[in-house]
N, C-alpha and C positions, 0 to 999 in steps of 0.2 A: 503492499500501499505505500502510496506517495504521499507525502507532508503536503497540505496545503500551503502555497507559499505566502508566507507571512508579510514580506513587503509589499506584495500586492495589496493585502488587507490593509495595511497602514496606510496606503495613499491612495485606496478608493476616491475618498471624497475630493482630494486635492486633485487628481488627474481625471475626475469623471466630467463630463459635459455639464457646464454650469447651468444649462437649462435641461431639466429632465424631460425625458420623452413623454409625450402624451399618448394615452390609450386613444387609438381610432376604432370607435365602435363597429365600423364598417368591416375592419380586419378582425373581427372577434374569432372567427373560425378558421384562421390562417396564420396563426402565432407558429413560428418555428424560428430557429437560429437563423435561416435566410432571408428571414424579414427584415433584418437589419440592412440599412443601406450601406454601401461600401465605404463611404465617407463618414460615417456616423461614430463619434466617441461616446461609449456609455459606460455606466460603472461594471456591466457584464465584462467588458474587455479586461478589466483587472480582477474579476472574480473567478473566471475560467481556468482550472488548473491545468498545468502541463500534462498531458495524457501520454507522453512517450513512454512505450512499453506497457501500456495498458492491456487488460484482457476483459473479455466479457464476462459478466456475472452470470451465474448460473440460475439465479432467481430472476425471472422475466420482468417482476414487479420493481426491482431496483434499478432506479434511473441513474445512479453513480454514489460513489463512497468516497469520503475525504478523511484525512486523519488529522485531528487539531494538532496545533504547533505543540501542546504538551507531552505529545509523542504517544498518549494512552487512550485518548477518547476517540472513538470512531463516529463520524457523522454519516447517515445514509439518508438518501433521497431516493423516496418510494412513491409509486403510483398506488392509490388505493384511498380508503377512508381511515381516518384517525381512530374511527370506532371498531375497527380491527385490529387496532394495536393491542399487545400483552406486554406488559412492563410495569414497572414501580408506580408511574405517574404520565398522564397526558395533560397538555396544553391547550386549553380552550381559548376561542376568540370570543371575549366577552366585550360588553359596553361598560360604560362608567356607572350604570345603575348595578349592573353585576348580578343579577338576579336571572334574567332571561333574555333572549333576543331571537334573531333569525338564524337560517342556515345550521352551521354546525354546533352553535351554542344551542339552539332549540334542540338538534338531535340528541346532544349530550345529555341535557336535562330529562327528554323522554327515557334515553337507554337507563339513566341513573335512577329512574323511579319518579322523576317529575316532582312531586310534593316535596320528598324528604330533602332532596337536594337544593329546592328552591327556598325550603325554610332555612337550611344552613348558610346558603347565600345571601339570604336577608340579613343575617348576623355580619356578615362583614362589613355592612356599612356603606356599601359602594367601593368602587376602586378608580382611582385618577387614570386618566390616559398616560401611557407610558409605564404603568406599574402592575403588578400581578399579586393575586392573593389565592389561597387554597383551601380546599374543604376536603372532606372524605369523598369515597367514589360509590357509596351506597350500592345501588343496584348493578353496579360495574365492578363491583369488587373482585369478580372472578377473573377480571382483565387487567385491573390496576388498582393501586391502593390510595392513591390521591388524584384529584383533578385540580390543576392549577389554572386559573382565570386570569388571562393577561389582556389588559385594553390596549389594542391599537389604535392608531389616529384615524379620523374620518377625513379622507380626502376630497370625498364627494362634495362639489361645490353646490351651496344652498341659493334658491331663487334670490336674486338682488343682492347677494353677497359678493365680494371682491374675489379673485382667483385665490384658491389656496396657496398658503406659503409651504411650497415642497420642502424646502430645506429645515424649517422649523418641524414640519410633520415627519420627514424621515428621521431626525433626531429622536423624535417621540417613539416612532417605531423602533428603532434600535434599542431605545431605554426599555420597551415592552419585553424584547426578547432577554436583555440582560437580565430584568427584575424577574423574569420567569426561571432563569438560571439560579439567581440568588436563592428563590423561593425553593428551588429543588435542592440546593446545597443545604438549606435549612433542616428540609425532611430527609436528608441524607438519601435520596434515591439514586440508584445505579444506572438506571435504563428509564428513558425519557421520549415520550412522543409529542411531536409538534403538528399542528396544521399551519397553514400560511397565514400570519396575521394581516388584517386588513385588507385581504383578497377578496371579499365579497361585496355586501352592499357598500361597506366603507371605502372602496377604492376609487369610485368616481372614473376619472380619467387620468388617474395614476397609472403608469405602464407596469404591467403585470411582471415581467422579466426585472424590472427595476427593483421591486417590493421585494423579488425572491433573492435578488443579490443583496440587498441590504440585510435580509435575513441570514443568508450564508455569512456575511461580512461580520455580523453580531456574534453569531453562533462560534466563529472561527477567531475571535479576539483572543490574543494572546496576553493575560493580565492575572494578577496574583488573585483575583476575585473569582475566577471560574471554579465552579465547583468540583473539587476532588474527588468526589464521590462517583460522579457519573462517567460510566465507561462507554455507553453508547447513546447517540441522540438519534432519532428517526424522524425525518420530515416528510410530511405526506401531501403529495399533490393530488387533489381529489378529481378535478374537472380534467378533460382531454386538453382545456386551454392552460391549465395549471401544469399538467404534466408536460406539454410541450416547451412552455417557459422554464420549468426546471431543467430539462433536458439542455437548453440552451445555456443555462447558468453553469451547470456542473459537468458539463461536456458529454453527458449521456452514456458515461462509461465508468467502469470501477478501477481504480488504481491498483498495480499490483507492488508488491514490496520490491525495492531496490536492492 
C-alpha cells in the first residue's frame, strides 16, 4: 500500500483554483474524471495519489485505498450504503438541530429504531456546523456501537441571499470531519465508517468532486490530534454520481506495498 503524499495534502488549499468549480445540474449524470477541462486546476489534482505499481482490488465495491501518513491507518473508499457498514462507529450527516433530517440521516434514524435514537439525539442539545456529537446505536447495535453525528455546512444558496462563501464553508466541512475523528478518539473506536458530508441537499451548486477531495484532505491530515485508536476508516459513496466522483479523487484503484 502506498502512503498518500502528505505534501499534496498540506498544499491543497494554496495550490487549488481560487474559484472553486461549480456543479452544473445539466451534467449530473455525466460525472467522471474525464469531465474536467484540460486547462482546469482543482483540488483534485493535489489529492489523487501516485498510482504507480498499483493492483486492482479483489473487492469490486472498493474504489480505492490510501494509507494515512501515520503509517498504520487505512482509508478505504467504497461504493455502497453506510448502513451496510459493520464496525465500531458510523458517522452520520446531521443538521444543526441534530435530531433528524433527510437522506442518510433519516435512513439511520429509521434503522436505529427511530424513537429511541431521536430521544437520545434531543439530549445532545443540537450541534453547531463543523462539529460532531455521538449517541449509542440502538437498533443498529449488531452493526456498530456508536453513531457520530457530524454537521457539514449548507452550500445551497437561499433565495435572495448572496452567493455562498465557499472558502469559509469548506473550512467548516474540514472541521466537521476533524470533529468526527476527535469524537471517534474519545470513544476509542478502531473501525469507523463515513458517508460523504454535505453531499445531499446541503450541496447546492458545490462540485461533488471538490467536496470529496476536501473530505480526503481532512481524513489524511498528519497531526498529533489524529485518533491513534483508529485503524481503518471506510468512506461510502452511495449514488452513482458519488461513486464516479470518488473514483476521480482516489484514482479508482488500490495501492500496493512498495
